[in-house]
TIRO-2110 file (N, C-alpha, C; in Angstrom, 1 decimal):
// TIRO-2110
0.8, -1.2, 0.0, N, 1, A
0.0, 0.0, 0.0, CA, 1, A
0.9, 1.2, 0.0, C, 1, A
0.4, 2.3, -0.6, N, 2, A
1.1, 3.5, -0.7, CA, 2, A
1.3, 4.0, 0.8, C, 2, A
2.5, 4.5, 1.1, N, 3, A
2.7, 5.0, 2.5, CA, 3, A
1.8, 6.1, 2.9, C, 3, A
1.5, 7.0, 1.9, N, 4, A
0.7, 8.1, 2.2, CA, 4, A
-0.7, 7.7, 2.7, C, 4, A
-1.3, 6.7, 2.1, N, 5, A
-2.6, 6.2, 2.5, CA, 5, A
-2.6, 5.5, 3.8, C, 5, A
-1.5, 5.0, 4.2, N, 6, A
-1.4, 4.2, 5.5, CA, 6, A
-1.1, 5.1, 6.7, C, 6, A
-0.8, 6.4, 6.5, N, 7, A
-0.6, 7.3, 7.6, CA, 7, A
-1.9, 7.6, 8.3, C, 7, A
-1.8, 7.9, 9.6, N, 8, A
-3.0, 8.2, 10.4, CA, 8, A
-3.7, 9.4, 9.8, C, 8, A
-3.0, 10.5, 9.4, N, 9, A
-3.7, 11.7, 8.9, CA, 9, A
-4.5, 11.4, 7.7, C, 9, A
-4.0, 10.5, 6.8, N, 10, A
-4.8, 10.1, 5.6, CA, 10, A
-6.0, 9.3, 6.0, C, 10, A
-5.9, 8.4, 7.0, N, 11, A
-7.1, 7.6, 7.4, CA, 11, A
-8.1, 8.5, 8.0, C, 11, A
-7.6, 9.5, 8.8, N, 12, A
-8.5, 10.5, 9.5, CA, 12, A
-9.3, 11.3, 8.4, C, 12, A
-8.5, 11.8, 7.4, N, 13, A
-9.1, 12.6, 6.4, CA, 13, A
-10.2, 11.8, 5.6, C, 13, A
-9.8, 10.6, 5.2, N, 14, A
-10.8, 9.8, 4.4, CA, 14, A
-12.0, 9.5, 5.3, C, 14, A
-11.8, 9.1, 6.6, N, 15, A
-13.0, 8.8, 7.4, CA, 15, A
-13.9, 10.1, 7.6, C, 15, A
-13.3, 11.2, 7.7, N, 16, A
-14.1, 12.5, 7.8, CA, 16, A
-14.9, 12.7, 6.5, C, 16, A
-14.2, 12.6, 5.4, N, 17, A
-14.8, 12.8, 4.1, CA, 17, A
-15.9, 11.7, 3.8, C, 17, A
-15.7, 10.5, 4.3, N, 18, A
-16.7, 9.5, 4.2, CA, 18, A
-18.0, 9.8, 4.9, C, 18, A
-17.9, 10.3, 6.1, N, 19, A
-19.0, 10.7, 6.9, CA, 19, A
-19.7, 11.9, 6.2, C, 19, A
-19.0, 12.9, 5.8, N, 20, A
-19.6, 14.0, 5.1, CA, 20, A
-20.3, 13.6, 3.8, C, 20, A
-19.6, 12.7, 3.0, N, 21, A
-20.2, 12.2, 1.8, CA, 21, A
-21.4, 11.4, 2.0, C, 21, A
-21.4, 10.6, 3.1, N, 22, A
-22.5, 9.8, 3.5, CA, 22, A
-23.7, 10.7, 3.8, C, 22, A
-23.5, 11.7, 4.5, N, 23, A
-24.6, 12.6, 4.9, CA, 23, A
-25.1, 13.4, 3.6, C, 23, A
-24.2, 13.8, 2.8, N, 24, A
-24.6, 14.5, 1.5, CA, 24, A
-25.4, 13.5, 0.6, C, 24, A
-25.0, 12.3, 0.5, N, 25, A
-25.7, 11.3, -0.3, CA, 25, A
-27.0, 11.0, 0.2, C, 25, A
-27.1, 10.8, 1.5, N, 26, A
-28.4, 10.5, 2.2, CA, 26, A
-29.4, 11.6, 2.1, C, 26, A
-28.9, 12.9, 2.3, N, 27, A
-29.8, 14.0, 2.3, CA, 27, A
-30.2, 14.3, 0.9, C, 27, A
-29.3, 14.1, -0.1, N, 28, A
-29.7, 14.4, -1.5, CA, 28, A
-30.6, 13.4, -2.1, C, 28, A
-30.7, 12.2, -1.5, N, 29, A
-31.6, 11.2, -2.1, CA, 29, A
-33.0, 11.5, -1.8, C, 29, A
-33.3, 12.2, -0.8, N, 30, A
-34.7, 12.6, -0.5, CA, 30, A
-35.2, 13.6, -1.5, C, 30, A
-34.3, 14.3, -2.2, N, 31, A
-34.7, 15.4, -3.1, CA, 31, A
-34.4, 15.0, -4.6, C, 31, A
-34.0, 13.8, -4.8, N, 32, A
-33.7, 13.3, -6.1, CA, 32, A
-35.0, 13.0, -6.9, C, 32, A
-35.3, 13.9, -7.8, N, 33, A
-36.6, 13.8, -8.5, CA, 33, A
-36.4, 13.0, -9.9, C, 33, A
-35.1, 13.1, -10.4, N, 34, A
-34.9, 12.4, -11.6, CA, 34, A
-33.7, 11.4, -11.4, C, 34, A
-33.7, 10.4, -12.2, N, 35, A
-32.7, 9.4, -12.1, CA, 35, A
-31.6, 9.6, -13.1, C, 35, A
-31.0, 10.8, -13.2, N, 36, A
-30.0, 11.0, -14.2, CA, 36, A
-28.6, 11.0, -13.5, C, 36, A
-27.6, 10.6, -14.3, N, 37, A
-26.2, 10.6, -13.7, CA, 37, A
-25.7, 11.9, -13.3, C, 37, A
-26.3, 13.0, -13.8, N, 38, A
-25.8, 14.3, -13.5, CA, 38, A
-26.5, 14.9, -12.3, C, 38, A
-27.4, 14.2, -11.6, N, 39, A
-28.0, 14.8, -10.4, CA, 39, A
-27.0, 14.9, -9.3, C, 39, A
-27.3, 15.8, -8.4, N, 40, A
-26.4, 16.0, -7.2, CA, 40, A
-26.3, 14.7, -6.4, C, 40, A
-27.4, 13.9, -6.3, N, 41, A
-27.3, 12.6, -5.5, CA, 41, A
-26.3, 11.7, -6.2, C, 41, A
-26.4, 11.5, -7.5, N, 42, A
-25.5, 10.6, -8.2, CA, 42, A
-24.0, 11.0, -8.1, C, 42, A
-23.8, 12.3, -8.2, N, 43, A
-22.4, 12.8, -8.2, CA, 43, A
-21.9, 12.6, -6.7, C, 43, A
-22.7, 13.0, -5.7, N, 44, A
-22.2, 12.9, -4.3, CA, 44, A
-22.0, 11.4, -4.0, C, 44, A
-22.9, 10.5, -4.5, N, 45, A
-22.8, 9.1, -4.2, CA, 45, A
-21.6, 8.5, -4.9, C, 45, A
-21.3, 8.9, -6.1, N, 46, A
-20.1, 8.4, -6.8, CA, 46, A
-18.8, 8.8, -6.1, C, 46, A
-18.8, 10.1, -5.7, N, 47, A
-17.6, 10.6, -4.9, CA, 47, A
-17.5, 9.8, -3.6, C, 47, A
-18.6, 9.5, -2.9, N, 48, A
-18.5, 8.7, -1.7, CA, 48, A
-18.1, 7.3, -2.0, C, 48, A
-18.6, 6.7, -3.1, N, 49, A
-18.2, 5.4, -3.5, CA, 49, A
-16.7, 5.3, -3.8, C, 49, A
-16.1, 6.3, -4.4, N, 50, A
-14.7, 6.4, -4.7, CA, 50, A
-13.9, 6.4, -3.4, C, 50, A
-14.4, 7.2, -2.4, N, 51, A
-13.7, 7.3, -1.1, CA, 51, A
-13.8, 5.9, -0.4, C, 51, A
-14.9, 5.2, -0.6, N, 52, A
-15.1, 3.9, 0.0, CA, 52, A
-14.0, 2.9, -0.5, C, 52, A
-13.6, 3.0, -1.8, N, 53, A
-12.6, 2.2, -2.4, CA, 53, A
-11.2, 2.5, -1.7, C, 53, A
-11.0, 3.8, -1.5, N, 54, A
-9.8, 4.2, -0.8, CA, 54, A
-9.8, 3.7, 0.7, C, 54, A
-10.9, 3.8, 1.3, N, 55, A
-11.1, 3.3, 2.7, CA, 55, A
-10.8, 1.7, 2.8, C, 55, A
-11.4, 1.0, 1.8, N, 56, A
-11.2, -0.4, 1.8, CA, 56, A
-9.7, -0.7, 1.5, C, 56, A
-9.1, 0.1, 0.7, N, 57, A
-7.7, -0.1, 0.4, CA, 57, A
-6.8, 0.1, 1.6, C, 57, A
-7.2, 1.1, 2.4, N, 58, A
-6.5, 1.4, 3.7, CA, 58, A
-6.6, 0.3, 4.7, C, 58, A
-7.7, -0.5, 4.6, N, 59, A
-7.9, -1.6, 5.5, CA, 59, A
-7.9, -2.9, 4.8, C, 59, A
-7.0, -3.0, 3.8, N, 60, A
-7.0, -4.2, 2.9, CA, 60, A
-6.7, -5.5, 3.7, C, 60, A
-5.9, -5.5, 4.7, N, 61, A
-5.6, -6.7, 5.4, CA, 61, A
-6.9, -7.2, 6.1, C, 61, A
-7.6, -6.3, 6.7, N, 62, A
-8.9, -6.7, 7.3, CA, 62, A
-9.9, -7.2, 6.3, C, 62, A
-9.9, -6.5, 5.1, N, 63, A
-10.9, -6.9, 4.1, CA, 63, A
-10.5, -8.3, 3.6, C, 63, A
-9.2, -8.6, 3.4, N, 64, A
-8.8, -10.0, 3.0, CA, 64, A
-9.1, -11.0, 4.1, C, 64, A
-9.0, -10.6, 5.3, N, 65, A
-9.2, -11.5, 6.5, CA, 65, A
-10.7, -11.9, 6.6, C, 65, A
-11.6, -11.0, 6.0, N, 66, A
-13.0, -11.3, 6.1, CA, 66, A
-13.4, -12.5, 5.3, C, 66, A
-12.5, -13.0, 4.5, N, 67, A
-12.8, -14.3, 3.7, CA, 67, A
-12.8, -15.5, 4.6, C, 67, A
-12.3, -15.4, 5.8, N, 68, A
-12.2, -16.5, 6.8, CA, 68, A
-13.4, -16.4, 7.7, C, 68, A
-14.0, -17.6, 7.8, N, 69, A
-15.3, -17.7, 8.6, CA, 69, A
-15.1, -17.2, 10.0, C, 69, A
-14.1, -17.5, 10.7, N, 70, A
-13.9, -17.1, 12.1, CA, 70, A
-13.8, -15.6, 12.2, C, 70, A
-13.2, -14.9, 11.2, N, 71, A
-13.1, -13.5, 11.3, CA, 71, A
-14.5, -12.9, 11.0, C, 71, A
-15.2, -13.5, 10.1, N, 72, A
-16.6, -13.0, 9.8, CA, 72, A
-17.5, -13.0, 11.0, C, 72, A
-17.4, -14.1, 11.8, N, 73, A
-18.2, -14.2, 13.0, CA, 73, A
-17.9, -13.2, 14.0, C, 73, A
-16.6, -12.8, 14.1, N, 74, A
-16.2, -11.8, 15.1, CA, 74, A
-16.5, -10.4, 14.7, C, 74, A
-16.6, -10.2, 13.4, N, 75, A
-16.8, -8.8, 12.9, CA, 75, A
-18.1, -8.8, 12.0, C, 75, A
-19.2, -9.0, 12.7, N, 76, A
-20.5, -9.1, 11.9, CA, 76, A
-20.9, -7.8, 11.2, C, 76, A
-20.7, -6.7, 11.9, N, 77, A
-21.1, -5.4, 11.4, CA, 77, A
-20.2, -5.1, 10.2, C, 77, A
-18.9, -5.3, 10.3, N, 78, A
-18.0, -5.0, 9.2, CA, 78, A
-18.3, -6.0, 8.0, C, 78, A
-18.6, -7.2, 8.3, N, 79, A
-19.0, -8.2, 7.2, CA, 79, A
-20.2, -7.7, 6.5, C, 79, A
-21.2, -7.3, 7.3, N, 80, A
-22.5, -6.8, 6.7, CA, 80, A
-22.2, -5.6, 5.8, C, 80, A
-21.4, -4.7, 6.3, N, 81, A
-21.1, -3.5, 5.6, CA, 81, A
-20.4, -3.8, 4.2, C, 81, A
-19.5, -4.8, 4.2, N, 82, A
-18.8, -5.2, 3.0, CA, 82, A
-19.8, -5.8, 2.0, C, 82, A
-20.6, -6.7, 2.5, N, 83, A
-21.6, -7.4, 1.7, CA, 83, A
-22.6, -6.4, 1.1, C, 83, A
-23.1, -5.5, 1.9, N, 84, A
-24.1, -4.5, 1.4, CA, 84, A
-23.4, -3.5, 0.4, C, 84, A
-22.1, -3.3, 0.6, N, 85, A
-21.3, -2.4, -0.3, CA, 85, A
-21.3, -3.1, -1.7, C, 85, A
-21.1, -4.4, -1.7, N, 86, A
-21.1, -5.2, -3.0, CA, 86, A
-22.5, -5.1, -3.6, C, 86, A
-23.5, -5.3, -2.8, N, 87, A
-24.9, -5.3, -3.3, CA, 87, A
-25.2, -3.9, -3.9, C, 87, A
-24.7, -2.8, -3.2, N, 88, A
-24.9, -1.5, -3.8, CA, 88, A
-24.2, -1.3, -5.1, C, 88, A
-23.0, -1.9, -5.2, N, 89, A
-22.3, -1.8, -6.5, CA, 89, A
-23.1, -2.5, -7.6, C, 89, A
-23.7, -3.7, -7.3, N, 90, A
-24.5, -4.4, -8.2, CA, 90, A
-25.7, -3.6, -8.6, C, 90, A
-26.4, -2.9, -7.6, N, 91, A
-27.6, -2.1, -8.0, CA, 91, A
-27.2, -0.9, -8.8, C, 91, A
-26.0, -0.4, -8.6, N, 92, A
-25.5, 0.7, -9.5, CA, 92, A
-25.2, 0.3, -10.9, C, 92, A
-24.7, -1.0, -11.0, N, 93, A
-24.4, -1.5, -12.3, CA, 93, A
-25.7, -1.7, -13.1, C, 93, A
-26.8, -2.0, -12.4, N, 94, A
-28.1, -2.1, -13.1, CA, 94, A
-28.5, -0.8, -13.7, C, 94, A
-28.1, 0.3, -13.2, N, 95, A
-28.4, 1.6, -13.7, CA, 95, A
-27.7, 1.9, -15.0, C, 95, A
-26.6, 1.2, -15.3, N, 96, A
-25.8, 1.4, -16.5, CA, 96, A
-26.7, 0.9, -17.7, C, 96, A
-27.4, -0.1, -17.5, N, 97, A
-28.3, -0.7, -18.5, CA, 97, A
-29.5, 0.2, -18.7, C, 97, A
-29.8, 1.1, -17.9, N, 98, A
-31.0, 2.0, -18.0, CA, 98, A
-31.8, 1.9, -16.7, C, 98, A
-32.2, 3.1, -16.3, N, 99, A
-33.0, 3.2, -15.0, CA, 99, A
-34.4, 2.9, -15.3, C, 99, A
-35.0, 1.9, -14.6, N, 100, A
-36.4, 1.7, -14.7, CA, 100, A
-37.0, 1.6, -13.3, C, 100, A
-38.2, 1.5, -13.1, N, 101, A
-38.9, 1.5, -11.8, CA, 101, A
-38.4, 0.3, -10.9, C, 101, A
-38.2, -0.9, -11.5, N, 102, A
-37.8, -2.0, -10.8, CA, 102, A
-36.4, -1.9, -10.2, C, 102, A
-35.5, -1.4, -11.1, N, 103, A
-34.1, -1.3, -10.6, CA, 103, A
-34.0, -0.2, -9.6, C, 103, A
-34.7, 0.9, -9.8, N, 104, A
-34.7, 2.0, -8.8, CA, 104, A
-35.3, 1.5, -7.4, C, 104, A
-36.3, 0.7, -7.5, N, 105, A
-36.9, 0.1, -6.2, CA, 105, A
-35.9, -0.8, -5.5, C, 105, A
-35.2, -1.6, -6.2, N, 106, A
-34.2, -2.5, -5.7, CA, 106, A
-33.1, -1.7, -5.1, C, 106, A
-32.6, -0.7, -5.8, N, 107, A
-31.5, 0.2, -5.3, CA, 107, A
-31.9, 0.9, -4.0, C, 107, A
-33.1, 1.4, -4.0, N, 108, A
-33.6, 2.1, -2.8, CA, 108, A
-33.7, 1.2, -1.6, C, 108, A
-34.2, -0.1, -1.8, N, 109, A
-34.3, -1.0, -0.7, CA, 109, A
-32.9, -1.4, -0.2, C, 109, A
-32.0, -1.7, -1.0, N, 110, A
-30.6, -2.0, -0.6, CA, 110, A
-30.0, -0.8, 0.1, C, 110, A
-30.2, 0.4, -0.5, N, 111, A
-29.6, 1.6, 0.1, CA, 111, A
-30.1, 1.9, 1.5, C, 111, A
-31.4, 1.7, 1.8, N, 112, A
-31.9, 2.0, 3.1, CA, 112, A
-31.3, 1.0, 4.1, C, 112, A
-31.1, -0.2, 3.8, N, 113, A
-30.5, -1.2, 4.7, CA, 113, A
-29.0, -0.9, 4.8, C, 113, A
-28.4, -0.5, 3.7, N, 114, A
-26.9, -0.2, 3.7, CA, 114, A
-26.7, 1.0, 4.6, C, 114, A
-27.5, 2.1, 4.5, N, 115, A
-27.3, 3.3, 5.3, CA, 115, A
-27.4, 2.9, 6.8, C, 115, A
-28.3, 2.1, 7.2, N, 116, A
-28.4, 1.7, 8.6, CA, 116, A
-27.2, 1.0, 9.1, C, 116, A
-26.7, 0.0, 8.2, N, 117, A
-25.5, -0.8, 8.6, CA, 117, A
-24.3, 0.1, 8.6, C, 117, A
-24.2, 1.0, 7.7, N, 118, A
-23.0, 2.0, 7.7, CA, 118, A
-23.0, 2.9, 8.9, C, 118, A
-24.2, 3.3, 9.3, N, 119, A
-24.4, 4.1, 10.5, CA, 119, A
-23.9, 3.4, 11.7, C, 119, A
-24.4, 2.1, 11.8, N, 120, A
-24.0, 1.3, 13.0, CA, 120, A
-22.4, 1.0, 12.9, C, 120, A
-21.9, 0.8, 11.7, N, 121, A
-20.5, 0.5, 11.6, CA, 121, A
-19.7, 1.8, 12.0, C, 121, A
-20.2, 3.0, 11.6, N, 122, A
-19.5, 4.2, 11.9, CA, 122, A
-19.5, 4.4, 13.5, C, 122, A
-20.6, 4.2, 14.1, N, 123, A
-20.7, 4.4, 15.5, CA, 123, A
-19.9, 3.3, 16.2, C, 123, A
-19.9, 2.1, 15.7, N, 124, A
-19.1, 1.0, 16.3, CA, 124, A
-17.5, 1.4, 16.2, C, 124, A
-17.1, 2.0, 15.1, N, 125, A
-15.7, 2.3, 14.9, CA, 125, A
-15.3, 3.7, 15.5, C, 125, A
-16.2, 4.4, 16.1, N, 126, A
-15.9, 5.7, 16.6, CA, 126, A
-14.7, 5.7, 17.6, C, 126, A
-14.7, 4.6, 18.5, N, 127, A
-13.6, 4.5, 19.5, CA, 127, A
-12.3, 4.4, 18.8, C, 127, A
-12.2, 3.6, 17.7, N, 128, A
-11.0, 3.4, 17.0, CA, 128, A
-10.6, 4.7, 16.3, C, 128, A
-11.5, 5.4, 15.8, N, 129, A
-11.3, 6.7, 15.2, CA, 129, A
-10.6, 7.7, 16.2, C, 129, A
-11.2, 7.7, 17.4, N, 130, A
-10.7, 8.6, 18.4, CA, 130, A
-9.2, 8.2, 18.8, C, 130, A
-9.0, 6.9, 18.8, N, 131, A
-7.6, 6.5, 19.1, CA, 131, A
-6.7, 6.9, 18.0, C, 131, A
-7.1, 6.9, 16.7, N, 132, A
-6.3, 7.3, 15.6, CA, 132, A
-6.0, 8.7, 15.7, C, 132, A
-7.0, 9.6, 16.0, N, 133, A
-6.8, 11.0, 16.2, CA, 133, A
-5.8, 11.3, 17.3, C, 133, A
-6.0, 10.6, 18.4, N, 134, A
-5.1, 10.8, 19.6, CA, 134, A
-3.7, 10.3, 19.2, C, 134, A
-3.5, 9.3, 18.5, N, 135, A
-2.2, 8.8, 18.1, CA, 135, A
-1.5, 9.8, 17.2, C, 135, A
-2.3, 10.4, 16.3, N, 136, A
-1.8, 11.4, 15.4, CA, 136, A
-1.3, 12.7, 16.1, C, 136, A
-2.1, 13.1, 17.1, N, 137, A
-1.7, 14.3, 17.9, CA, 137, A
-0.6, 14.0, 18.9, C, 137, A
-0.4, 12.8, 19.3, N, 138, A
0.6, 12.4, 20.3, CA, 138, A
2.0, 12.6, 19.8, C, 138, A
2.8, 13.1, 20.7, N, 139, A
4.3, 13.2, 20.4, CA, 139, A
4.9, 11.8, 20.4, C, 139, A
4.2, 10.8, 21.0, N, 140, A
4.8, 9.5, 21.1, CA, 140, A
4.3, 8.7, 19.9, C, 140, A
4.2, 9.3, 18.7, N, 141, A
3.8, 8.6, 17.5, CA, 141, A
4.7, 7.4, 17.2, C, 141, A
4.1, 6.3, 17.0, N, 142, A
4.9, 5.1, 16.8, CA, 142, A
5.4, 5.1, 15.3, C, 142, A
6.7, 4.9, 15.2, N, 143, A
7.3, 4.9, 13.9, CA, 143, A
7.3, 3.5, 13.3, C, 143, A
7.1, 3.4, 12.0, N, 144, A
7.2, 2.0, 11.4, CA, 144, A
8.7, 1.7, 11.2, C, 144, A
8.9, 0.4, 10.8, N, 145, A
10.3, -0.1, 10.8, CA, 145, A
11.2, 0.8, 9.8, C, 145, A
10.7, 1.2, 8.7, N, 146, A
11.5, 1.9, 7.7, CA, 146, A
11.8, 3.3, 8.3, C, 146, A
10.8, 4.0, 8.9, N, 147, A
11.1, 5.3, 9.5, CA, 147, A
12.2, 5.2, 10.6, C, 147, A
12.1, 4.1, 11.4, N, 148, A
13.1, 3.9, 12.5, CA, 148, A
14.5, 3.7, 11.8, C, 148, A
14.6, 3.0, 10.8, N, 149, A
15.9, 2.7, 10.1, CA, 149, A
16.5, 4.1, 9.6, C, 149, A
15.6, 4.9, 9.0, N, 150, A
16.1, 6.1, 8.4, CA, 150, A
16.6, 7.0, 9.5, C, 150, A
15.9, 7.1, 10.6, N, 151, A
16.3, 7.9, 11.7, CA, 151, A
17.6, 7.5, 12.3, C, 151, A
17.8, 6.2, 12.4, N, 152, A
19.1, 5.6, 12.9, CA, 152, A
20.3, 6.0, 12.0, C, 152, A
20.0, 6.0, 10.7, N, 153, A
21.1, 6.4, 9.7, CA, 153, A
21.4, 7.9, 9.9, C, 153, A
20.4, 8.7, 10.1, N, 154, A
20.6, 10.1, 10.2, CA, 154, A
21.3, 10.4, 11.5, C, 154, A
20.9, 9.7, 12.6, N, 155, A
21.6, 10.0, 13.9, CA, 155, A
23.1, 9.7, 13.8, C, 155, A
23.5, 8.8, 13.0, N, 156, A
24.9, 8.4, 12.8, CA, 156, A
25.6, 9.5, 12.0, C, 156, A
24.9, 10.3, 11.3, N, 157, A
25.5, 11.3, 10.4, CA, 157, A
25.6, 12.7, 11.1, C, 157, A
26.1, 13.7, 10.4, N, 158, A
26.2, 15.0, 11.0, CA, 158, A
24.8, 15.7, 11.2, C, 158, A
23.8, 15.1, 10.5, N, 159, A
22.4, 15.7, 10.6, CA, 159, A
21.7, 15.3, 11.9, C, 159, A
22.3, 14.3, 12.6, N, 160, A
21.6, 13.8, 13.8, CA, 160, A
21.4, 14.8, 14.9, C, 160, A
22.1, 15.9, 14.9, N, 161, A
21.9, 16.8, 16.0, CA, 161, A
20.6, 17.6, 16.0, C, 161, A
19.9, 17.6, 14.8, N, 162, A
18.7, 18.4, 14.7, CA, 162, A
17.5, 17.5, 14.9, C, 162, A
17.6, 16.3, 15.2, N, 163, A
16.4, 15.4, 15.3, CA, 163, A
15.7, 15.4, 16.6, C, 163, A
16.3, 15.6, 17.7, N, 164, A
15.7, 15.6, 19.0, CA, 164, A
15.6, 14.2, 19.4, C, 164, A
14.5, 13.8, 20.2, N, 165, A
14.4, 12.5, 20.8, CA, 165, A
13.5, 11.6, 20.0, C, 165, A
14.1, 10.6, 19.4, N, 166, A
13.4, 9.6, 18.6, CA, 166, A
13.9, 8.3, 19.0, C, 166, A
13.2, 7.2, 18.9, N, 167, A
13.7, 5.9, 19.3, CA, 167, A
14.8, 5.4, 18.4, C, 167, A
END
């Protein structure tokens, strides 16, 4: 994974944008009078969906682990979120073939269940989000292995005097 997307500030930013996009998509769906790709609801939803792919990429190890039955049983909300995400993708693919009353009805039914599960998932993960923010603000930020090696190399050189206290 790209190091930029694995940093806490990137995860925090994506999570905040996901909540904002979720609210925009949900609010705009009540006022969506036409089913065109240019409507505010479709644009907001596609932007949110793109952010969801980034979010899934950031948590790729967990996503791959969900293929195991034991992990699924321990993470029911996350498993439901992923399954409904896939169902939403399928309902959006139906729109490519043309929007009709039946596909719109299926999309709305899946969307309402999906919104509830995403809301529960968001509330459930709030504690982890707070830890992520706290970790980012903390001066005791845990460095990964590569960052530690770079700092050790710098400490051994003449640049080491400007680093301060690092492990």
